[in-house]
C-alpha positions in Angstrom: 133.6 137.5 195.2 132.7 139.8 198.0 130.7 142.9 197.1 130.5 146.3 198.9 128.2 149.3 198.5 130.2 152.5 198.9 128.9 156.0 199.0 131.2 158.4 197.2 131.2 162.2 198.1 133.8 164.0 196.0 132.9 167.3 197.7 134.7 170.4 196.6 137.8 171.5 194.8 140.5 168.9 194.2 138.1 166.3 195.7 136.8 165.9 192.1 140.3 165.2 190.9 141.7 162.9 193.6 138.6 160.8 194.2 138.6 159.2 190.7 142.2 158.1 191.2 141.2 156.6 194.6 138.4 154.7 192.9 140.8 153.6 190.1 143.2 152.1 192.7 140.4 150.5 194.7 139.2 148.8 191.5 142.6 147.5 190.8 142.9 146.1 194.4 139.4 144.6 194.0 140.4 142.9 190.8 143.4 141.4 192.4 141.8 140.3 195.7 138.3 139.3 194.5 136.4 142.3 195.7 133.6 144.1 193.9 132.5 147.7 194.5 129.2 149.4 193.7 129.9 153.2 193.8 127.0 155.6 194.5 128.1 159.2 194.0 126.5 162.2 195.8 127.0 165.8 194.8 126.9 167.2 198.3 129.2 170.2 198.4 129.6 173.9 198.8 128.4 174.2 195.2 125.2 172.5 196.2 124.9 174.8 199.2 125.2 177.8 196.9 122.3 176.5 194.9 120.0 175.0 197.6 121.1 176.5 200.9 122.1 173.0 202.2 125.3 171.0 202.0 123.2 167.8 201.7 119.5 167.1 201.6 117.4 166.9 204.7 117.3 163.1 204.4 121.0 162.8 203.6 122.0 160.8 206.6 119.2 158.4 206.0 120.5 157.9 202.4 123.9 157.0 203.7 122.9 154.7 206.4 122.7 151.6 204.3 126.1 151.8 202.8 129.1 149.7 203.8 131.4 152.7 203.9 131.6 156.4 202.8 134.5 157.6 200.7 134.9 161.4 200.9 137.2 163.8 198.9 137.3 167.2 200.4 134.9 169.9 201.6 135.1 173.7 201.6 135.3 176.4 199.0 135.6 180.2 199.0 132.2 181.9 199.4 130.9 179.4 201.9 132.1 179.9 205.5 134.1 177.0 206.7 131.9 176.5 209.8 128.9 176.2 207.4 130.5 173.5 205.2 131.8 171.6 208.2 128.6 171.6 210.3 126.5 171.0 207.2 128.2 167.8 206.1 131.2 166.3 207.9 130.2 166.7 211.5 126.7 165.5 211.1 128.0 162.4 209.4 130.7 161.8 212.0 128.2 162.1 214.9 125.1 160.5 213.5 127.0 157.4 212.6 129.0 157.2 215.8 132.3 157.7 214.1 134.0 158.7 217.3 137.5 157.6 216.3 139.4 159.8 213.9 142.4 157.8 212.9 145.3 159.5 211.1 148.6 157.6 210.4 151.7 159.7 210.2 154.5 158.1 208.2 157.5 159.4 206.2 157.1 157.3 203.1 160.2 156.1 201.4 161.1 158.3 198.5 159.8 161.5 200.2 162.2 163.8 202.0 161.2 165.2 205.4 161.7 168.9 206.1 163.3 167.7 209.3 167.0 167.4 208.8 168.5 163.9 209.1 165.1 162.1 209.5 164.3 159.0 207.5 161.3 156.7 207.3 162.3 154.8 210.5 162.0 158.1 212.5 158.5 159.1 211.6 155.9 156.3 212.0 153.1 156.8 214.4 149.3 157.2 214.6 147.2 160.1 215.9 144.0 158.9 217.5 141.6 161.9 217.7 138.4 162.0 219.6 135.8 162.8 216.9 132.4 163.3 218.5 132.6 165.6 221.4 135.3 167.7 223.2 135.8 171.3 222.0 133.7 170.9 218.8 130.4 171.5 220.5 127.3 173.2 219.4 126.6 174.5 222.8 127.2 178.2 223.2 126.1 181.4 221.5 126.6 185.0 220.9 125.0 188.0 222.7 124.8 191.7 221.8 125.9 191.1 218.3 127.3 194.1 216.3 127.6 196.2 219.5 130.7 197.1 221.6 129.4 194.7 224.2 129.3 191.7 221.8 130.3 188.4 223.4 130.6 184.7 222.4 130.7 181.5 224.5 131.6 178.0 223.5 131.1 175.0 225.8 133.4 172.0 225.5 131.9 168.6 226.3 134.0 165.8 227.8 132.0 162.8 229.1 133.5 159.8 230.9 132.0 157.5 228.3 133.4 159.6 225.4 136.8 160.0 226.9 137.2 156.4 228.1 136.2 154.9 224.8 138.7 156.9 222.7 141.5 156.2 225.3 140.7 152.5 225.2 140.8 152.5 221.4 144.3 154.1 221.5 145.6 151.6 224.1 144.1 148.6 222.1 145.8 150.0 219.0 149.1 150.3 220.7 148.9 146.8 222.0 149.0 145.6 218.4 152.0 147.8 217.4 155.7 147.0 218.0 156.2 150.2 220.1 153.3 149.5 222.6 153.3 153.1 223.7 150.6 155.7 224.1 151.2 159.5 224.4 148.4 161.7 225.7 148.0 165.3 224.5 146.7 167.6 227.2 146.6 171.3 228.3 145.7 170.8 232.0 147.9 173.6 233.2 145.7 176.2 231.5 142.3 174.6 231.0 141.1 174.0 234.5 138.2 171.5 234.2 138.1 169.4 231.1 141.8 168.7 230.7 142.5 167.6 234.3 139.4 165.3 233.8 141.0 164.0 230.6 144.3 163.4 232.5 142.5 161.5 235.3 140.8 159.2 232.8 144.0 158.6 231.0 145.6 157.4 234.2 142.6 155.3 235.1 142.5 153.6 231.6 146.2 153.1 231.5 146.0 151.1 234.7 144.2 148.4 232.7 147.0 148.2 230.2 150.2 147.5 232.2 151.9 146.2 229.1 151.6 149.5 227.3 154.0 152.4 228.2 152.7 155.9 228.5 153.7 159.5 228.3 151.8 162.8 228.7 152.7 166.3 227.3 151.0 169.6 227.2 150.0 170.4 223.6 152.5 173.2 223.2 155.6 171.2 224.0 154.1 168.1 222.3 154.0 170.1 219.1 157.6 171.0 219.6 158.5 167.3 220.2 156.7 166.3 217.0 159.3 168.4 215.2 162.4 167.7 217.3 161.7 164.1 218.4 159.3 162.4 216.0 160.9 159.1 216.8 159.5 159.2 220.3 155.9 158.5 219.2 153.9 155.4 218.5 150.2 156.1 219.3 149.2 159.7 220.2 145.7 160.3 221.6 144.1 163.7 221.9 140.8 165.5 222.2 138.9 166.7 219.2 140.7 170.0 218.9 144.2 168.9 220.0 144.1 165.8 217.9 143.0 167.8 214.9 146.0 170.1 215.2 148.5 167.4 215.8 147.3 165.3 212.9 148.0 168.2 210.5 151.4 169.0 212.0 152.5 165.4 211.9 152.1 164.9 208.1 153.8 168.2 207.5 156.9 166.8 209.2 156.6 163.7 206.9 157.0 165.8 203.8 153.5 166.9 202.7 150.0 166.8 204.1 148.9 165.8 200.6 149.8 162.1 201.3 148.1 161.9 204.7 145.2 159.5 205.0 142.3 159.6 207.5 139.5 157.5 208.8 136.4 158.3 210.8 135.6 155.0 212.4 132.6 153.5 214.1 134.4 150.8 216.0 131.3 148.6 216.7 130.3 148.7 213.0 126.7 149.6 213.8 126.9 152.3 211.0 129.2 153.1 208.1 132.6 154.6 208.7 134.0 157.3 206.5 137.4 157.6 204.8 138.9 160.8 203.7 142.4 162.4 203.2 143.6 164.9 205.7 144.1 167.7 203.1 141.5 170.2 202.2 139.9 171.2 198.9 142.8 173.3 197.8 140.8 175.8 195.7 144.1 177.5 194.6 145.0 174.5 192.4 141.6 173.0 191.8 140.8 172.2 188.2 144.5 172.1 187.1 144.9 168.3 187.4 148.0 168.6 189.6 146.8 167.6 193.0 148.5 164.8 194.8 146.1 161.8 195.0 148.2 159.7 197.5 146.2 160.9 200.6 143.0 159.9 198.9 144.4 156.6 197.7 145.9 155.7 201.1 142.5 156.5 202.7 141.0 153.9 200.4 143.6 151.4 201.8 142.3 152.2 205.3 138.8 151.5 204.1 139.9 148.1 202.8 141.5 147.4 206.2 138.3 148.4 208.0 136.2 146.1 205.7 138.4 143.2 206.7 140.7 143.1 203.7 144.1 143.9 205.3 145.9 142.1 202.5 144.3 144.4 199.9 145.0 147.5 202.0 148.6 146.5 202.4 148.9 146.0 198.6 147.7 149.5 198.0 150.1 151.0 200.5 152.9 148.9 199.0 152.0 150.1 195.5 152.3 153.8 196.7 155.7 153.0 198.2 156.9 151.2 195.0 155.9 154.1 192.8 157.8 156.6 195.1 160.9 154.4 195.4 161.2 152.9 191.9 160.2 155.9 189.8 160.7 159.6 189.6 157.0 160.2 189.2 156.0 163.1 191.5 153.2 165.7 191.6 154.3 169.4 191.9 153.9 169.4 195.7 156.7 166.8 195.8 158.9 168.7 193.3 157.8 166.9 190.1 155.6 167.5 187.1 153.2 164.5 187.1 149.5 165.0 186.9 147.0 163.7 189.3 145.9 161.1 186.8 149.4 160.0 186.0 150.1 159.3 189.7 146.9 157.4 190.1 147.4 155.3 187.0 150.9 154.4 188.2 149.8 153.3 191.6 146.9 151.3 190.2 149.3 149.6 187.9 151.7 148.8 190.8 148.9 147.1 192.8 
């Protein structure tokens, strides 16, 4: 039996409801495939911030360093500004551990209807690869003359050749292993005069090393429109931190609900733990009611299994999600049903 030490951070809101179901399904997969998990839970959250003034303790990153992976629920809650919760927990983890790949599959699962007329599962099946450590999400900048009519704010985006090239190469390598063998680049080089033309130049340079992979490039505005009108065009889509963030929310919306969308923050060289989390937020409007959809959390667990080298177990979890959706009428309210979070998690665990 292979054993793993996993750090568990339920976070805020519905994170406390969907994470237990994710753990339930991972335990079921472990029992089937000979995997053992040791879960260490951390109460790092907006609630902790309200009590202590910190989202996590000063040595939080040191505490996480020895784990094989990090399994996160959701972060954010009314009363704590979003930039405080993000920069107090998620971004430090992503950057300290070199998780420069944010990987977000976009699939229309069988049994879920797309809001796009006439689209089925074969039409929406691609992956958004988002640069996760630099780009537009920079700490460099500031504000001047606050609370005066002359108040101003600046924000500096950081695009390095090393950072851009490594995320592009990850996208091309990923595409090489997929049937479509196609990479689309998101840009805005007609309006952002320095960083985006640089991104485009590096995209062309890296693409030259992958003659077997087809390419396309779109400005972010028309690319967003194509996600809606032509989702079947896409295989692997790569974008900067901001553009990839936007696209990887839009994509799952076209696939029925963002609640089923999984995500991974990956350190490709495995020198530090990677982190796995659903795309959805903490949903304070429904928190505590036991009706949140746990599929995004569960599918993120499948991505964790893949990363740990157990693709068979990961595939079994995704297959179980699909069977529950196809073979039963079990649905949480966001999908038009009445099932509870626990009922959905229990059904998927049983299907594993």
